[in-house]
N, C-alpha and C positions, 0 to 999 in steps of 0.2 A: 456566449464565451466563444471568443475567437477558435478558428477552424485547429490552429497548430496546438492551441493549449488543450482542445479536445481530445486529440488524437494524443497528447501526450500522456493526458488522465486514463486513458482507455489503456494505453501501454504501461503505464505505472500498474494499473490495478490487475491486469493480466498476468505480471511480474510477480505482485503481492499473493495472487491466489496460488501460481506455482510453488513460492516458496511456503505457503500455508500445507499445502499439499507434500510435498518434498521434507518438511517436517512433522508431517502428520499428525498436525493439530486442529483447532478450530477456530472460529472466529472469538468464541464465548471463552473459550483457555485464553489466549492473548489479551483479550479485553481485560481478564480477571490478572494474569500475571503483571499487565503493562498498567493496569489502573486507570482504564481509560473503556468509556464508553461505547461497546460493542457495535452503536450506531455509526459512529465515526468511523470505525474501519468498514463496514458494507458502504457506506456513502464516499470512501475510496476506491472500495471494490468495483462498484458499479460508474465511477467516474463522474459523480455528482459533486465533490468537490475537490480543490486542485489538492494534493498531499503537502502537509505543510508540517515545517520540522518540530511544531509543539505535539503532532498527531503522530509522526512519524518515531519521536524516539519512544514512547510506549509501547509502538508496534514494535520494533526492533528487540524490545527488552522481553515484551512477550512472545516472542518468536527464538529469542536466545540466540540471534547475531546480530553482527556490525551493521549500524545505522547505513553503511554505505553500501552492503550488501543488495538493500531495495531498489537501489540506483544501476544494479549491474544489469543492464537488459539494451539491447539495441532499440534505437529511435530514428528516423529518418522524419526529418520538418517538410510536412505538406507545402509543395508549391502553392 
């Protein structure tokens, strides 16, 4: 994976961790509500997969937030 993509995936995963903590929930609950496998969420959290909309819609549903809230974080492109 290109360096900037990896950095983005890490930043995205960190933001998702913060959202999970802020909403006082866990991955299993999000997966259950969003009807998604918990492994998919862990792969995003650990920057193993690039976040794709097909995974993010259920995650947002599981958190009870708008999808755009998942993208509300700072990210600087590495040089």
